[in-house]
N, C-alpha and C positions, 0 to 999 in steps of 0.2 A: 550252520545252522540256524533260525535265526527267531525270537519269541516276541512281538511286540509286547507293549503293557496292555496287559489285559482289561480291557472295554466290554461296556456292555452290546454294543453294538459289532457285529464282526468286520464290515464295513471299513471303520478306522485300523484297521492292520493293511489296508491296503495299499498306503503308501508306501510303511515299510516293505511288504514285499517285493512290490513293485520296484524301488531302490537295490533291495538285492538280487533284484531280475535281474539287473543292470550290472548291476558289477559281478555280478556272475558271467555275464555274458563276453563283458570284457574281458575274464583271464579265460575265458571259455572253459568252463568250469563244469563236467558233464552232469553233475549232479545236482538238485536246488532242493534244500533242507529246509523248510519252512510251515508255517502253518500246527495247529493241535485242536483237540476237540474243537471247540469253540469257532475255532474260524479258519479250519480246513479247507470249508469250501472255496472262498476266495484267495486260499495258497494256491489254492491247484489252479484258479483260473487266473492265475499270475506266475504258473509257470515251476509251481514247486513240483517236483519228480519222489521226492519221501516226505509223510503227514508221521507228522505223531499223534494217535488218537487212540492211547489206552482207555483214557476217562470215558469216553462213548462206549468202550467195547465191556471194561471193567467197572465201571464205575468210578466217583471220588474214592482215596487212599483213603484211610482211616488214619487221625494223626496218632505218629508216634506218639512213645509213652514220656519221653524229653516233653514235648508240645504238651503231653495234657499234662503236666506234671506243670511246666509250668501257667498254662492255661490257669488249675487251678489255684495256683501263690497268687496269680495275678489279681482272681475273683475274691483273696483273704482280704 
């Protein structure tokens, strides 16, 4: 599985996906897991056999209690 750096343009992930595709081919790996809700279409174009699209299906996660507490402390 690979997850490229977040970017506003999904095309920015293409070189990362292409590199993993080449590595997977060289190692004769049968599955290629790459891509998430924001860039899965590019990942599929580059050969992904598994994608993670939870945010697209279920929406963004709510912050955990720890994250909310840390944010509150940071704002204080």
